[in-house]
N, C-alpha and C positions, 0 to 999 in steps of 0.2 A: 504493500500500500504506500502510495506517495505521500510524504509529509508535506504539509502546507508551506513550511518555511522554504522548502526547495523550490516550490512553484513561485513563491514571492521573489526568490533570487533569480529564477529564470526570467520573470517579468522584468526585473531591473536590468538584466542583461539585454533583453529584447528592446527595451526603451532606450538604453544608453549606447548599445552597439559594441561596447568593449568591456573586457573584464575589469580594467582599471577604473573606468567610469562607473560601472555597476558596483564595484567594491567600495568606491568612495561614497556612493549614495547609501549603501547598506551599512557603512561604518564597520567593515570587516576587511581583512587582508586579502590581497589578490590570490595568494596560494590557497587560502581557506575557501574562497569562492570557486576556484578551479576544482578543488576536491568535491565541493557540493554538486557541481555540475556533472562530475564523473559519477557520483553516487546516484544522481537522478537518472542518468543513462542506465546504470546497473539495475535500478529498481524497475525501470520500464522495459529493460531488455532490448533497447534500440539505441541507435546513434542519433543524437540531436544536433551535432555540430559538424561543420566542415573545418578541418584543422590543416592549416598550412604552417610554414616555418614561422611567419611573423604575424599571423592573423587567425582569429577564431570567429566564425560566423555561424548563424543558424542554418541548418539544412531544411528541407521541406518538412521533415518530421518535427524539427525544432520550432518552425513557424507555427505548425498546427498545435503543438504542445503549448506554446505560449498563448495562442488564442483560446484553447480550451481551459488552460490554467487560469486565465483572467476571469472566465465565467465561473469557474469553481471557487475562486477566491471571493468573488462578489457574492455568490450564494452562501459561502461560509460566513461572511460579514453580516449578510442579511439574517441568517439563522441566529447569530449571536445577538443581533439587535432585537429580533423578535422574542428571543428567550428572556432578554433583560426586561423588555416591555411587559411580557407576560408575568414575570416575577414581580415587577413593580405594581402591576394591576391588582395583584392579590393582597398587597399591603397599602396601596395608595390609590385614591380616586382622583383622577386628573380631569380638571374642568377647564375648558377654553372658552373665553367670552369675547364678545365684540365691543363691549363698553363697560364702564364701571357699575352702572345701576343694577344689572342683573345679579351682580355679586352680593348685593345687600339682601336679596332674597335667598340665593342658593348657598352661600357660604355657611350661614347658620343652619340652614335646612340639612345640608349634607353632613355637617358635624353632628347633628342630632340623630339622623338616620343611620349613620355609619360611624359610631363612636370608636370602633376598633381600628379604623383606618385613618391614615393621614390624608388630608385633602390638599391637593396641589392645584393652584390656579394660575392661569396665564392669559394675558390679553393680546389679541391680534387685531389688526386694522381691517381685515377683509374676511368675509364669510368663506371665501375660497381657501384661505390658509387654514381656517378652522376645520373645514370639511376634509382637507388633505390630511391634517393631523389626526382627525377621527379615523379615517380609513387606514392610516399607518399605525394606529395604536398609541399615538402620543397622548390622546385624550380618550376618555370613556364617554364623557358628556360634553356637549358644546352648546353655546347660546349664540344664535344668529339673528340678524335683523331682516332676514328674508325667509319665506317658507322653505322647508326642506325638500330636496329633490328625491329622485329615485334611489331606492335602497336605504333611505333614512326614515326615521320616525320622529315626528316633532309635535310639540304642543305649545300654542301661544299662552303666555302667562303674564305679560306686563307690557304696557305702552309707555312711551316717553316722548315728550314734545319739547322742542327747542325754543328758548326765549333769549332776548338780548336785554341785559341790565345796563342802564345808563344813569349818570347823575341827573338830578331833577332839573338842573340848568342846561342840560345838553340839548342841542337843536332837535334831536329825535325824541325827546322825552314825552312830547304831547301826542305822538303817533299812537294809534290804536293797534296797528299791526305793521310789520315790516317784511318786505321781500329782500332776498339776498342782494339784489341790485341796489337797494337803498343803503346798504352797509358797505358795499365794496368801495375800497379806497380809504376806509377809516383806520385809525390806529386802535388795535384791540389787544387786551390781555388774553392769553390762551394757556390753559393747563395742558401739558404735553400728553399725559397718559389718559386719553379719553377714547381710545379705540378708533372705531370707524368715524366718529364725529370729527376727528382731526382731518381726515381726508375730505369730509363734507365741507369743512371750512376752507381748505385749500382750493378745492374745485369750484365752489360757489363764489368765493371771494378772491379771485386771482390778483387783484390790485390792492388788497388790504395789507396792512403792516402789523405783524403779530409780535408781541412781546411774550416769548415762551418762558414758562416757569414750570420746573419739573417736580418741585416739592409741594404737596397739597397744602401744608400749613403755611408755607411762604406765599403760595397763591392767595389763600384766604386773607392773609394780612395785607398784602398789596392791594387786593381787590377792595378791601374795606376802606382804604384811604385814598385810592387812586381816582382820578378823573377819567380814566380810560373805560370805555365800554368793555363788557365781557359777556360771554355766553353762560347761560344756566339752563336748567330744564325743570319741568314740573316735578320730576322725581327727586332732584336735588333740593328743591324748595320744600317739598313735603318732608324731607329728611332733616335739612339744616335750617329751614326757615327762609322767608323772603328777605332779600338784601335790604338793609335799612337805608332810608334817605335816597332811594333810587327808584326810577321807573323800570318796570319789567314788561317788555313788549313781546308778544308772540311773533315768531317767524313764520311767514306764510310760504310754504314750499312743500311739494309732495314728499320730499325726502327729509323734511324737518320734523315729521312725526312718524315714529316707527313702532312696530310691534316686535317684541322679542319672542323667540321660539327656543324652547329647551329641546335639544335634538340628541338622539343616539342612533346607532345602527339599527335598522329594522329588526335584525335578528336578535338584538339585545333588549327589545322592548320589555319583555317579561322580567328580565333581570333587574331593570330599573323602574318597574311599574310603581313602586312606592314613592319614587320621586315625582312622577307625573301625577299620581293621585294627590300628593301633598300640594303640588302647584295649583291644582284645581280649586283649592280653598284660599288661595292668595287673591286679595282684591286687586 
């Protein structure tokens, strides 16, 4: 049976083209690599190289062995990754979300339903990244802001609407509603870790100037004393209160109000049924 390290060394030789180059890449001596290649030939019972006085090159057997070895090494790495993910899934429940608000519902819920497991959370900016992570096993549960597609099972459980908060003396403060075009070109505070909302701001307000703040406490302090407008949502205001001494104006855009979906693979619906049942009771 061929040992994987021999295939890794063969791949290095195939990529570098010389024993010295491959040995340098592998951080081993050239004689040690030469002995490994001879051992690989002995294990396979075939010749892999054309040997001349001053040069060593792969023959047709060697070229095919390198091609098949690459596939085998990729399969080996994929197997290792799948095993690690499976082992982690038995001890950890991984949740991927597209925005902060769903975490306020799901983090305490998962901690209560799965007290024996560690809950790992991660935020992505696109549903596509979350779905890819779900299929690859990085997440067991995800929260998207679009309905789930084929092969997935999802349940809506929360809505969120975007607002702009401005000082009472701001020219926009008297407006009853605002379209993105009304805000484009403004200087705005923006918290960085807001998931897909960040891309919404960038796409809808290409001419706006954003002062990015990465720490939530610092953002709250600056927002409380700043004359800059900033975005908030009804979910944030329900949780933290309406900003004081400021006007809060709804944003009118089809993408400014979203429904969140708790999603898993369709084949795992029964496994996570208690999550979906509990979410039905959330207002």
